[in-house]
DSSP file (Angstrom, degrees, kcal/mol; ACC not computed):
  #  RESIDUE AA STRUCTURE BP1 BP2  ACC     N-H-->O    O-->H-N    N-H-->O    O-->H-N    TCO  KAPPA ALPHA  PHI   PSI    X-CA   Y-CA   Z-CA
    1    1 A M              0   0    0      0, 0.0     2,-0.2     0, 0.0    38,-0.1   0.000 360.0 360.0 360.0 -58.0  -22.3  -29.3   32.6
    2    2 A P        -     0   0    0      0, 0.0    38,-2.3     0, 0.0     2,-0.4  -0.468 360.0-174.6 -70.2 136.3  -23.9  -27.8   29.4
    3    3 A C  E     -aB  40  64A   0     61,-3.1    61,-2.8    36,-0.2     2,-0.5  -0.997   3.8-168.5-130.3 128.2  -26.6  -25.2   30.2
    4    4 A I  E     -aB  41  63A   0     36,-2.7    38,-2.5    -2,-0.4     2,-0.5  -0.976   0.4-167.5-123.6 124.3  -28.7  -23.8   27.4
    5    5 A I  E     -aB  42  62A   0     57,-2.5    57,-2.5    -2,-0.5     2,-0.4  -0.935   2.5-170.2-113.8 128.4  -30.9  -20.7   28.0
    6    6 A I  E     -aB  43  61A   0     36,-2.9    38,-2.8    -2,-0.5     2,-0.4  -0.973   3.8-177.0-121.5 129.9  -33.4  -19.8   25.4
    7    7 A K  E     +aB  44  60A   0     53,-2.4    53,-2.5    -2,-0.4     2,-0.3  -0.998  12.1 168.9-123.8 131.7  -35.3  -16.4   25.6
    8    8 A T  E     - B   0  59A   0     36,-2.4    39,-2.8    -2,-0.4    51,-0.2  -0.968  41.1-137.3-140.5 156.8  -38.0  -15.7   23.0
    9    9 A N  S    S+     0   0    0     49,-1.3    50,-0.1    -2,-0.3    36,-0.1   0.416  76.1 106.1 -88.8   0.0  -40.7  -13.1   22.6
   10   10 A Q  S    S-     0   0    0     48,-0.4    36,-0.9    36,-0.1     2,-0.4  -0.615  72.5-124.4 -84.5 137.3  -43.1  -15.8   21.4
   11   11 A P        -     0   0    0      0, 0.0     2,-0.4     0, 0.0    -2,-0.1  -0.646  31.2-172.3 -78.0 135.0  -45.9  -17.2   23.5
   12   12 A L        -     0   0    0     -2,-0.4    33,-0.1     3,-0.0     2,-0.1  -0.972  22.1-121.5-128.1 138.2  -45.7  -21.0   23.9
   13   13 A S     >  -     0   0    0     -2,-0.4     4,-2.6     1,-0.1     5,-0.2  -0.324  34.8-106.2 -66.9 159.6  -48.2  -23.4   25.4
   14   14 A K  H  > S+     0   0    0      1,-0.2     4,-2.2     2,-0.2     5,-0.2   0.889 121.6  51.8 -57.6 -39.1  -47.1  -25.5   28.4
   15   15 A D  H  > S+     0   0    0      1,-0.2     4,-2.8     2,-0.2    -1,-0.2   0.934 109.6  48.0 -63.1 -46.3  -46.9  -28.5   26.3
   16   16 A K  H  > S+     0   0    0      2,-0.2     4,-2.9     1,-0.2     5,-0.2   0.888 110.1  53.9 -64.1 -38.6  -44.8  -26.8   23.6
   17   17 A Q  H  X S+     0   0    0     -4,-2.6     4,-2.3     2,-0.2    -1,-0.2   0.938 112.2  44.1 -58.2 -48.1  -42.4  -25.5   26.4
   18   18 A V  H  X S+     0   0    0     -4,-2.2     4,-2.4     2,-0.2    -2,-0.2   0.946 115.2  47.1 -61.2 -52.2  -41.9  -29.0   27.8
   19   19 A N  H  X S+     0   0    0     -4,-2.8     4,-2.7     1,-0.2     5,-0.2   0.899 113.3  49.3 -61.6 -43.4  -41.5  -30.5   24.3
   20   20 A C  H  X S+     0   0    0     -4,-2.9     4,-2.9     2,-0.2     5,-0.3   0.930 111.4  49.3 -62.1 -45.0  -39.0  -27.7   23.3
   21   21 A C  H  X S+     0   0    0     -4,-2.3     4,-2.6    -5,-0.2    -2,-0.2   0.945 113.4  45.9 -61.5 -46.5  -37.0  -28.2   26.5
   22   22 A Q  H  X S+     0   0    0     -4,-2.4     4,-2.1     1,-0.2    -1,-0.2   0.936 116.2  45.2 -63.5 -46.1  -36.8  -31.9   26.1
   23   23 A S  H  X S+     0   0    0     -4,-2.7     4,-2.6     1,-0.2    -2,-0.2   0.918 113.6  48.4 -67.4 -43.2  -35.8  -31.7   22.4
   24   24 A I  H  X S+     0   0    0     -4,-2.9     4,-2.9    -5,-0.2     5,-0.2   0.903 110.1  54.8 -63.5 -41.1  -33.2  -28.9   22.9
   25   25 A S  H  X S+     0   0    0     -4,-2.6     4,-1.9    -5,-0.3    -2,-0.2   0.947 111.0  42.4 -60.0 -46.1  -31.7  -30.9   25.8
   26   26 A S  H  X S+     0   0    0     -4,-2.1     4,-2.6     2,-0.2    -2,-0.2   0.921 114.8  50.4 -66.0 -43.2  -31.2  -34.0   23.7
   27   27 A T  H  X S+     0   0    0     -4,-2.6     4,-2.8     1,-0.2     5,-0.2   0.920 110.2  50.9 -62.0 -42.7  -29.9  -32.0   20.7
   28   28 A T  H  X S+     0   0    0     -4,-2.9     4,-1.4     1,-0.2    -1,-0.2   0.871 110.3  48.6 -63.0 -40.3  -27.5  -30.2   22.9
   29   29 A A  H  X>S+     0   0    0     -4,-1.9     5,-2.0    -5,-0.2     4,-1.1   0.922 113.4  48.3 -61.1 -48.4  -26.1  -33.3   24.4
   30   30 A D  H  <5S+     0   0    0     -4,-2.6     3,-0.5     1,-0.2    -2,-0.2   0.929 113.2  44.8 -63.1 -46.7  -25.8  -34.9   20.9
   31   31 A I  H  <5S+     0   0    0     -4,-2.8    -1,-0.2     1,-0.2    -2,-0.2   0.761 119.7  40.6 -77.3 -20.0  -24.0  -31.9   19.3
   32   32 A L  H  <5S-     0   0    0     -4,-1.4    -1,-0.2    -5,-0.2    -2,-0.2   0.519 105.5-127.3 -98.4  -4.6  -21.6  -31.4   22.2
   33   33 A G  T  <5 +     0   0    0     -4,-1.1    -3,-0.2    -3,-0.5    -4,-0.1   0.888  64.9 131.1  60.4  40.4  -21.1  -35.2   22.7
   34   34 A K      < -     0   0    0     -5,-2.0    -1,-0.2    -6,-0.2    -2,-0.1  -0.884  67.4 -91.5-120.9 152.6  -22.0  -35.0   26.4
   35   35 A P    >   -     0   0    0      0, 0.0     3,-1.8     0, 0.0     4,-0.4  -0.419  27.2-136.2 -66.0 136.3  -24.3  -37.1   28.5
   36   36 A E  G >  S+     0   0    0      1,-0.3     3,-1.2     2,-0.2    -8,-0.0   0.739  97.8  77.0 -65.3 -18.3  -27.8  -35.6   28.6
   37   37 A S  G 3  S+     0   0    0      1,-0.3    -1,-0.3     3,-0.0     0, 0.0   0.698  98.4  46.0 -60.7 -15.3  -28.0  -36.3   32.4
   38   38 A Y  G <  S+     0   0    0     -3,-1.8    -1,-0.3     2,-0.0     2,-0.2   0.573  91.2 102.4-102.2 -10.1  -25.7  -33.3   32.8
   39   39 A V    <   -     0   0    0     -3,-1.2     2,-0.4    -4,-0.4   -36,-0.2  -0.515  49.0-167.5 -80.5 134.8  -27.7  -30.9   30.4
   40   40 A M  E     -a    3   0A   0    -38,-2.3   -36,-2.7    -2,-0.2     2,-0.4  -0.993   3.6-166.0-121.7 136.7  -29.9  -28.2   31.9
   41   41 A T  E     -a    4   0A   0     -2,-0.4     2,-0.4   -38,-0.2   -36,-0.2  -0.975   4.9-172.8-124.5 131.2  -32.3  -26.3   29.6
   42   42 A L  E     -a    5   0A   0    -38,-2.5   -36,-2.9    -2,-0.4     2,-0.5  -0.972   3.0-169.4-124.4 132.3  -34.1  -23.2   30.5
   43   43 A L  E     -a    6   0A   0     -2,-0.4     2,-0.6   -38,-0.2   -36,-0.2  -0.966   4.8-173.5-126.9 120.2  -36.8  -21.6   28.4
   44   44 A E  E     -a    7   0A   0    -38,-2.8   -36,-2.4    -2,-0.5     3,-0.3  -0.951  12.9-169.3-111.5 120.8  -38.3  -18.1   28.9
   45   45 A E        +     0   0    0     -2,-0.6   -36,-0.2     1,-0.2    -2,-0.0  -0.771  60.9  26.7-113.4 160.4  -41.1  -17.2   26.7
   46   46 A Q  S    S+     0   0    0    -36,-0.9   -37,-0.3    -2,-0.3     2,-0.3   0.806  76.9 165.7  62.2  34.8  -42.9  -13.9   26.0
   47   47 A V        -     0   0    0    -39,-2.8     2,-0.5    -3,-0.3    -1,-0.2  -0.604  48.5-106.2 -73.6 139.5  -39.8  -11.9   26.9
   48   48 A S        +     0   0    0     -2,-0.3     2,-0.3     2,-0.0    -1,-0.1  -0.537  63.1 155.4 -62.5 118.7  -39.9   -8.3   25.9
   49   49 A M        -     0   0    0     -2,-0.5     2,-0.3   -40,-0.1     9,-0.0  -0.991  30.2-171.9-153.9 136.8  -37.5   -8.3   23.0
   50   50 A T        -     0   0    0     -2,-0.3     2,-0.3     5,-0.1     5,-0.2  -0.952   3.2-174.4-124.4 153.6  -36.7   -6.4   19.8
   51   51 A M  B >  S-D   54   0B   0      3,-1.9     3,-1.3    -2,-0.3     5,-0.2  -0.959  77.2  -0.6-144.7 128.5  -34.3   -7.3   17.1
   52   52 A S  T 3  S-     0   0    0     -2,-0.3     3,-0.1     1,-0.3    -1,-0.0   0.821 130.5 -60.8  56.1  32.5  -33.4   -5.0   14.2
   53   53 A G  T 3  S+     0   0    0      1,-0.3     2,-0.3     2,-0.0    -1,-0.3   0.584 118.3  99.6  79.0  10.9  -35.9   -2.5   15.7
   54   54 A T  B <   -D   51   0B   0     -3,-1.3    -3,-1.9     2,-0.1    -1,-0.3  -0.812  68.1-140.8-124.0 164.3  -38.9   -4.9   15.4
   55   55 A T        +     0   0    0     -2,-0.3     3,-0.2    -5,-0.2    -6,-0.1   0.164  57.2 135.8-107.3  18.6  -40.8   -7.2   17.7
   56   56 A E  S    S-     0   0    0     -5,-0.2   -47,-0.1     1,-0.2    -2,-0.1  -0.131  76.7 -58.4 -53.4 158.6  -41.1   -9.9   15.1
   57   57 A P  S    S+     0   0    0      0, 0.0    34,-0.3     0, 0.0     2,-0.3  -0.199  77.0 156.9 -47.7 126.5  -40.4  -13.5   16.4
   58   58 A A        -     0   0    0     -3,-0.2   -49,-1.3    32,-0.1   -48,-0.4  -0.951  25.1-158.4-148.0 165.9  -36.8  -13.6   17.8
   59   59 A A  E     -Bc   8  95A   0     35,-2.1    37,-2.1    -2,-0.3     2,-0.4  -0.994   7.5-156.2-149.8 147.9  -34.7  -15.6   20.3
   60   60 A Y  E     -Bc   7  96A   0    -53,-2.5   -53,-2.4    -2,-0.3     2,-0.4  -0.997  20.8-168.9-124.2 128.4  -31.6  -15.1   22.3
   61   61 A I  E     -Bc   6  97A   0     35,-2.9    37,-2.6    -2,-0.4     2,-0.4  -0.952  12.6-165.4-122.7 136.9  -29.7  -18.2   23.3
   62   62 A E  E     -Bc   5  98A   0    -57,-2.5   -57,-2.5    -2,-0.4     2,-0.5  -0.983   4.5-171.3-114.9 135.3  -26.8  -18.8   25.7
   63   63 A L  E     +Bc   4  99A   0     35,-2.7    37,-2.5    -2,-0.4     2,-0.4  -0.970   8.8 178.6-124.0 114.8  -24.9  -22.1   25.6
   64   64 A K  E     +Bc   3 100A   0    -61,-2.8   -61,-3.1    -2,-0.5     2,-0.3  -0.943  11.0 152.4-120.2 138.7  -22.5  -22.5   28.5
   65   65 A S  E >   - c   0 101A   0     35,-2.1    37,-1.8    -2,-0.4     3,-0.9  -0.977  45.8-107.3-163.1 147.3  -20.3  -25.6   28.9
   66   66 A I  E 3  S+ c   0 102A   0     -2,-0.3    37,-0.1     1,-0.3    35,-0.0  -0.587 108.6  11.2 -70.7 141.7  -17.1  -27.0   30.3
   67   67 A N  T 3  S-     0   0    0     35,-0.6    -1,-0.3    -2,-0.2    34,-0.1   0.874  84.8-175.6  53.3  43.0  -14.7  -27.8   27.5
   68   68 A L    <   -     0   0    0     -3,-0.9     2,-1.8    34,-0.1    -1,-0.2  -0.534  33.2-118.4 -65.8 126.6  -16.8  -26.0   24.9
   69   69 A P    >   -     0   0    0      0, 0.0     3,-2.4     0, 0.0     4,-0.1  -0.507  32.8-173.2 -75.8  93.7  -15.1  -26.6   21.6
   70   70 A E  G >  S+     0   0    0     -2,-1.8     3,-1.1     1,-0.3     4,-0.2   0.790  80.6  58.2 -57.2 -31.6  -14.3  -23.0   20.7
   71   71 A D  G 3  S+     0   0    0      1,-0.2    -1,-0.3    -3,-0.1     3,-0.1   0.493 105.5  51.8 -81.1   2.0  -13.1  -23.9   17.2
   72   72 A E  G <> S+     0   0    0     -3,-2.4     4,-2.7     1,-0.1     5,-0.2   0.229  71.6 110.4-118.7  11.5  -16.4  -25.5   16.4
   73   73 A T  H <> S+     0   0    0     -3,-1.1     4,-2.5     1,-0.2     5,-0.2   0.814  74.9  58.8 -61.1 -30.1  -18.8  -22.6   17.4
   74   74 A T  H  > S+     0   0    0      2,-0.2     4,-2.0    -4,-0.2    -1,-0.2   0.953 110.4  40.5 -62.2 -48.4  -19.7  -22.0   13.7
   75   75 A E  H  > S+     0   0    0      2,-0.2     4,-2.8    -3,-0.2     5,-0.2   0.886 115.1  52.4 -66.6 -39.5  -21.0  -25.6   13.3
   76   76 A L  H  X S+     0   0    0     -4,-2.7     4,-2.7     1,-0.2     5,-0.3   0.937 110.4  50.4 -63.8 -40.2  -22.7  -25.4   16.8
   77   77 A S  H  X S+     0   0    0     -4,-2.5     4,-2.5    -5,-0.2     5,-0.2   0.925 110.4  48.0 -59.6 -44.7  -24.3  -22.2   15.8
   78   78 A R  H  X S+     0   0    0     -4,-2.0     4,-2.3     2,-0.2     5,-0.2   0.951 114.3  45.0 -63.6 -50.7  -25.6  -23.7   12.6
   79   79 A Q  H  X S+     0   0    0     -4,-2.8     4,-2.4     1,-0.2     5,-0.2   0.955 118.0  43.3 -58.1 -50.5  -27.0  -26.9   14.3
   80   80 A L  H  X S+     0   0    0     -4,-2.7     4,-3.0    -5,-0.2     5,-0.3   0.908 112.7  51.8 -60.8 -42.6  -28.7  -25.0   17.2
   81   81 A C  H  X S+     0   0    0     -4,-2.5     4,-1.9    -5,-0.3    -1,-0.2   0.894 112.5  45.4 -67.0 -39.3  -30.0  -22.2   15.0
   82   82 A L  H  X S+     0   0    0     -4,-2.3     4,-1.7    -5,-0.2    -1,-0.2   0.925 116.4  45.7 -71.9 -39.0  -31.7  -24.7   12.6
   83   83 A H  H  X S+     0   0    0     -4,-2.4     4,-2.2    -5,-0.2    -2,-0.2   0.954 117.4  41.6 -66.6 -48.7  -33.1  -26.8   15.4
   84   84 A I  H  X S+     0   0    0     -4,-3.0     4,-3.0     1,-0.2     5,-0.3   0.854 110.7  58.4 -73.7 -33.2  -34.4  -24.0   17.5
   85   85 A S  H  X>S+     0   0    0     -4,-1.9     5,-1.3    -5,-0.3     4,-1.0   0.916 110.9  43.2 -59.8 -41.5  -35.7  -22.1   14.3
   86   86 A K  H  <5S+     0   0    0     -4,-1.7    -2,-0.2    -5,-0.2    -1,-0.2   0.931 116.1  47.7 -74.7 -43.1  -37.9  -25.2   13.5
   87   87 A L  H  <5S+     0   0    0     -4,-2.2    -2,-0.2     1,-0.2    -3,-0.2   0.926 125.1  28.0 -58.6 -48.6  -39.1  -25.7   17.1
   88   88 A L  H  <5S-     0   0    0     -4,-3.0    -1,-0.2    -5,-0.1    -2,-0.2   0.421 102.7-123.4-102.1   1.0  -40.0  -22.1   17.8
   89   89 A E  T  <5 +     0   0    0     -4,-1.0     2,-0.4    -5,-0.3    -3,-0.2   0.966  62.2 143.0  56.1  53.8  -40.9  -21.1   14.2
   90   90 A I      < -     0   0    0     -5,-1.3    -1,-0.2    -6,-0.2    -2,-0.1  -0.982  57.1-110.8-124.6 137.4  -38.3  -18.2   14.2
   91   91 A Q    >   -     0   0    0     -2,-0.4     3,-2.8   -34,-0.3    -9,-0.0  -0.445  26.1-125.0 -65.2 135.5  -36.2  -17.3   11.2
   92   92 A P  G >  S+     0   0    0      0, 0.0     3,-1.7     0, 0.0    -1,-0.1   0.842 110.4  63.1 -49.5 -36.8  -32.5  -18.1   11.8
   93   93 A K  G 3  S+     0   0    0      1,-0.3    -2,-0.1   -35,-0.0   -35,-0.0   0.544  98.7  56.5 -70.4  -2.5  -31.5  -14.6   11.1
   94   94 A R  G <  S+     0   0    0     -3,-2.8   -35,-2.1     2,-0.0     2,-0.4   0.025  91.3  91.7-109.8  23.4  -33.6  -13.5   14.2
   95   95 A I  E <   -c   59   0A   0     -3,-1.7     2,-0.4   -37,-0.2   -35,-0.2  -0.984  54.0-169.5-126.4 125.9  -31.6  -15.8   16.5
   96   96 A Y  E     -c   60   0A   0    -37,-2.1   -35,-2.9    -2,-0.4     2,-0.4  -0.916   5.9-164.3-111.3 142.5  -28.5  -14.7   18.4
   97   97 A I  E     -c   61   0A   0     -2,-0.4     2,-0.5   -37,-0.2   -35,-0.2  -0.985   4.8-162.0-127.2 133.5  -26.4  -17.3   20.2
   98   98 A E  E     -c   62   0A   0    -37,-2.6   -35,-2.7    -2,-0.4     2,-0.4  -0.971  11.1-154.7-116.5 125.8  -23.8  -16.5   22.9
   99   99 A F  E     -c   63   0A   0     -2,-0.5     2,-0.4   -37,-0.2   -35,-0.2  -0.838  10.4-174.3-103.4 138.1  -21.2  -19.2   23.6
  100  100 A S  E     -c   64   0A   0    -37,-2.5   -35,-2.1    -2,-0.4     2,-0.9  -0.982  17.3-151.7-136.5 124.4  -19.4  -19.5   27.0
  101  101 A N  E     -c   65   0A   0     -2,-0.4   -35,-0.2   -37,-0.2     2,-0.2  -0.814  24.4-150.9 -95.0 103.5  -16.6  -21.9   27.8
  102  102 A A  E     -c   66   0A   0    -37,-1.8   -35,-0.6    -2,-0.9     2,-0.3  -0.526   9.9-127.2 -85.1 140.5  -16.9  -22.4   31.7
  103  103 A Q    >   -     0   0    0     -2,-0.2     3,-2.2   -37,-0.1     4,-0.2  -0.661  20.9-124.7 -83.9 142.3  -13.9  -23.2   33.8
  104  104 A R  G >  S+     0   0    0     -2,-0.3     3,-2.0     1,-0.3    10,-1.1   0.906 110.7  52.5 -48.0 -53.5  -14.3  -26.5   36.0
  105  105 A H  G 3  S+     0   0    0      1,-0.3    -1,-0.3     9,-0.2     3,-0.0   0.596 108.8  51.5 -67.3  -9.2  -13.6  -24.7   39.2
  106  106 A L  G <  S+     0   0    0     -3,-2.2     2,-0.5     1,-0.1    -1,-0.3   0.208  95.6  80.1-109.0  12.6  -16.3  -22.0   38.4
  107  107 A W    <   -     0   0    0     -3,-2.0     7,-1.7    -4,-0.2     2,-0.2  -0.926  66.7-162.1-126.0 106.6  -19.0  -24.5   37.7
  108  108 A G  E     +E  113   0C   0     -2,-0.5     2,-0.3     5,-0.2     5,-0.3  -0.585  17.1 158.1 -98.0 151.0  -20.8  -25.9   40.7
  109  109 A W  E >   +E  112   0C   0      3,-3.1     3,-1.2    -2,-0.2    -2,-0.0  -0.905  63.4   4.4-166.1 134.5  -22.9  -29.0   41.0
  110  110 A D  T 3  S-     0   0    0     -2,-0.3     3,-0.1     1,-0.2    -2,-0.0   0.895 130.2 -52.1  54.8  45.4  -24.1  -31.4   43.7
  111  111 A S  T 3  S+     0   0    0      1,-0.2     2,-0.3     0, 0.0    -1,-0.2   0.670 128.4  65.8  65.9  22.1  -22.3  -29.3   46.5
  112  112 A R  E <  S-E  109   0C   0     -3,-1.2    -3,-3.1    -5,-0.0     2,-0.3  -0.862  80.1-106.5-151.4-176.2  -19.0  -29.3   44.7
  113  113 A T  E      E  108   0C   0     -5,-0.3    -5,-0.2    -2,-0.3    -8,-0.2  -0.806 360.0 360.0-116.0 165.9  -17.3  -28.0   41.5
  114  114 A F              0   0    0     -7,-1.7    -9,-0.2   -10,-1.1   -10,-0.2   0.454 360.0 360.0 -76.2 360.0  -16.3  -30.0   38.4
């Protein structure tokens, strides 16, 4: 159900990419209170990106989930921002996060929808 997409302009080794995906997957499951078996993590590195007119380290994150607790996005933003900031060595003020609450009938998996 939860899908987290991270795009960064930072180069990452293959090992760091795998470690980041695994860490972000478990963190996302924990903060949303959902089984990690449903979490998908995508990480794109070395994306052409500017923020505030510079190419300093930055990240854009999308978190999509069924039943996303919309009244808790401030806390979700804080937790994700801190975690990803440490993992990717990016200042929190250079991270944007977009939250999306997916409707069950518009989220497919295993040849059906939720």
